[in-house]
N, C-alpha and C positions, 0 to 999 in steps of 0.2 A: 596540274603536269606539266614538267617542261618537257617539250620533245624538240628537238631541231631540223628544220629541213633544210636551208644552203647557207654556204657563207661566202659574202662578197667581199673580196678584197681591193682596193680602195690606195694605190698608190702615187707618188705624184712629189717635185721637190720645192717648197717654199721655203724663197729666199730673206733671208732676213735683214729689217730695216738697217744696222748697224752691224757687221763684224763682231762678234764675243770669241771674245779669247780669256783665256790663263795659262799655268804655268805649262802645258801639252799643248795646246791648241790654236787655233783658231775657225769656227766655222762662222762661214756665208751663209749655206743654205741647209734646209733638213730636209733630207730623204724620209717622207712621212708614208707610214701604213695604215690607213683606218680600214676596220672592221666593222663588216654588217651582218649582223646574227639575224635568221631571220627565222621561227617558231611557227609549228604546225596549225597554228590561232589564227599566224598575219601579223604577231607581233614581230617589231624590229626593234633591234639593240644593238649601240656601236661601242665598238674600244677600238686605243691606237696603242702603237709599239711610237714607244719614245726616240728605242736604237738610234746611233748615229752611225752612218755610211764608212765607218773605221771602227776598229777595236780600242778607241784611246780609253776609251772607262770604263769597257768590262769587257768579256770577251765575247759576247754579240751584237751582230752587226745587225741594218736593215733585210741585208739581204738572208741572213742566216735565218732570220725570225722568219719570213716569207716561206723559205724553206718548212719551218721547222711547223707553223701553221700547215703547209698544204700536207706535208706528207706521212705528217707525224699526230699533231693535236685535231686539227678535221677529221682521222678520220678515227680519235677515238672519243669525242664528244659527240659526233652524232649517230651515236648506237644508246648512248646515257637518257636515263628521262629519272627526272629527278624533281624535287617537288621546291627546293634552296638550291640556290647558287652556290651555297657553303657543299653542300653535296658534291661538286661537280667534282669527280677521280681523273686525276691529273701529272698524281705523285709516281706513274709506271715512267714519268721520263722526264730524265733526271735535269736539274736545274733549269735552263730555260728560256728565265724568271721572266723575260720584257716580253718572249711571245708567249706565253702562258696569261701576260697577263694582257693584251690586244685581245683575245680570244676568252677568258676571263670576266673582264666588263666588259663586254658587250654580254653577259650574260645578266650580271647584274643589270645594267642597263634594263636589256630587255625584261626582267623579272621587275622592276618598278616599274614600268609603263605597263605590266598584265596588273600586278593590284593595285594603280591609279594611285604610286606614292615619288617625289620627288625622291632622288637617288642616297640621298643622304640621312633620307633618315629614312628609307631600306635599310641602310650600316648600320642604324642607330643613332647616327645625330640629333642634335635638338633645334640646333642653333645654327643658321642661316648667315650670320654675316661672317663674314673672316678679315682679322686682319692682316693685314699685306707689309712684304718687306722689296727694297729694290735689289739684287744682284746687275752691280755694274762691275764688266771686264776688266782687264789689264787695257790703262789706256796709255798714248802718245805723249802722252805729257801730263803736269802739274793740272796744269790749268785748266786740261779739257775733267781731266779726274774731278776735279771740282767744281765745271762748271754741269758734268753729271749729275753728282752725288746734290747741287743746289737745284735742280732740274724734278728731281726727285722725293726733294723735301715741298718742292714746293707743288709737290701735286699730291702731296700730304700721306706719303709713302715713311711705314710708320717706324725702319732697320734698316739700314745701308746693310748687303753686304759684298768686300770687297776679294777681286781675286788677289792672292798675292803669289813672288814666287821669291827663291835668294837672290840677294846683296841687292837688291828694291825696294824691301819692306819694307825697313824700318821709316826710311827716308819715305815714303808712300804714309805710313800712319801717321809721323811725325806732320806732315804739310798737312793731312788731315784734321787731325786733332789740333791744331794753329785755328782751322777754317770750322770746326765742327765739334766744339770739346763737351758738349756731351749727349750731342746723338748716337742714338742705338747704335753701335758699331759691330762689323765681326768679318772675320776676316777666311780666308776657301784657299788651304796651299794644294788641294788635289793631289797628296802624295807627293809631296816635292822638298820633300824635306827627310834628312835620318836622324836617328838618335847623337849622331855627332855634332847637331845640330840647336844643343843642350841650353849652354849657353846665351847662345845667339834667341833661339826661342824666347828663355825665361824675359828676354829684356821686352820684350811685349808687354807683362804683365803691369808695365806700366801706363798704356796707352785704354784701361781700361775698358775690355772688349767682353762683351758679352760670352762668345766662344773661338775659339780656334777650332777650322771644319779640317780633319783628316788631315795633320802634319805628317804624317809617318803614311808606310807605303799600307795598302789594303789586308794583307793576312799579317801584320804584324801587330796584335792586341798586347801582347805583354810589354813590346818596348813603347806604347803606348800611357802602358799602365805606369813605366818605369817614368815617364817624360809627366803627368800629370801629377805622379809624386813632387817634381821636382818644380811645377807654374802655380801659378795660383787660375789664370785665365783657363776657364771651364775647355778641356777637349767635347769636342761633338763629332761620333765617328758618322764617317757617310758612305763611303765605298767598304768598310767593313763588315756594313750588313747588308747580309742578301734573306739571311732566314734569322728564327726565333731560336735556334740555338747558339749564332752567331752575338744576339744578344746577352743570350745564358750568360754565355763566357766574357763577353766585354763586360757587365753589369758584375760577374763573380770575380775578374780581375783588377778591377776598380779601371778602365781603359780608359771611362770614359763617365763626363759628368752630364752629358746631350747625346740626344739620337735623329737623326733625321733621317725619316722614313717617306722614304717616296717608291712609290706604289708601283712603279713600276720594277724597280729592285728587286722588290720583296716576292713579286710573283703574284700581284693581286689582291683583293678587297681582305681575301677572308686569312691568307695568310697578316697579310698590313694591320685589321682589328683584333689577333692576338697581340700581333708586336705589341701593338699600344696598348693592351690590356695588360700586359705582363709590365711595360714602363711605367704604368701607371701603380701596380701593387706594389715597384720595388722604389717610386719615387724618382724615377728619371722622367725628367722633362720630355716630351718628345717639337717638331717643328717638321714642316713639310718644308723638303724641299723641292728645285725648280730642275726641269731638265730639255726648257724651252720645248715644251707642248706646244701643240695645235692647241683644236678649239674640244675636241672630244680628252685629250688627258690633259689638259688644263680643266674639263670641269671638273672628271673624275678625282683628283689629286684633289681643289679646294673640298669636294665632296670628304672627300675624306678627313680633312680638315677641321672638321665642323665637330670629330670625335672629343669628349672634354680632356685629355690629357695634350692634347696640342693647347697648350699654352702658350705659344714663341708665332711670331708672323711669321706666315705661311712666306715660300717663293714666286707661286704662279700668280701673277698680278696682270693689270687690263692689257689684251691682246695686242691695244697698240703699239705698243713697250718694245714688242718684239715682229711685230708682221705688219707691212703694207694694208691686206686683208685676211685675216682668219675664216677660216672655215664654215666659224657657225654663225648666226643671226638670230637673236644680237649680238656679239662680242661679249667679250669678259671684260668688265671699267670697273674702275675703282671710282671709288667718291672717298676721298676725308680718308682714305689710308683705308680703306672696307673694301669688301666685295659680298654684295648679297648676291648671295643665289636663292636664282628663278623656287618658286615652289612647282611648277611643270610636272609630270611624271615626269619619272629615268634624269636625265643629266642637266634636260629641260633648256633646251637649244637645237633650234632648228638649224641644218648641214646643207651645205655647198659642196661639193665633187661632182661638176659637171666635167673640168679639166685633169680629171685621173683615168688612171689605166688601171683597168678593172679584169678580175680576175674569181671563176662564182664556181666555187667548188658544191658538190651534192652528191 
């Protein structure tokens, strides 16, 4: 029986090694909340909020996550007694998926530790050897972009994801394909286009991309369906996918051929597993997108990627690609394009949270 005694929120800022730019923003440091959940038997589980400090990606921010946990989610779960994390009742609070994930992830980690299981096994995964790709933000020059791709491929990453935006996208793809004609390549638009750009987006077919991720607005499932009918490149939905209902609608409308499941965006493991299973049943491959996670979120996202329908390389790679020093020991490492998750109980990593501000909830 899981019964919770206290929750500690650790909040701190982590500077990125290099600024990360997409079509809408540039990120230089990440505002991070780590949740530390204690049960009444002395076990401890950890979760992470991967929200940003401004609402450019979803409506949630680090500040809203902290408020929701303190005033709504902790009061809700501290009175619950459950046998399994899937029984955690959070549905009386609408949306706020990143806040829920920060709490639910800690519950799963705690549950796995109580049962002496690696987290990936606790959620139903069997293979802890995960292929990963490299995500590369917008660069200031072609030479810099080619250098970044070369470095990632030399490190063994299995595919390259490029951020794109209108006006310079085809030029970038032309240059990249000149240097890397057969490298598995995908692009992420972060909703930078509209349906008026169909003729332009059709030109991307010639570059034989693995996928075009989220070209249109998050709520434009019908327009994504119209676009997918007109282009050969598979559309992958990311920002559009928050719930199983979103997935069912997207598949029914044929809005995409691939779906990115981000643990925090769908509200945690229980929801992510349901989405994974539904996509598997309907022959829609899924992959694990990244959110510039610190060590806890990175480890938990990679655990999710051990489920069988995650057939494409995951985004969360080596800690050292993003952080001067991650908060976990050892840091996540990539060897020959794979991350091997530890077999220790729970997330499998130790934490260093000495520099964080703390708030204890009882």
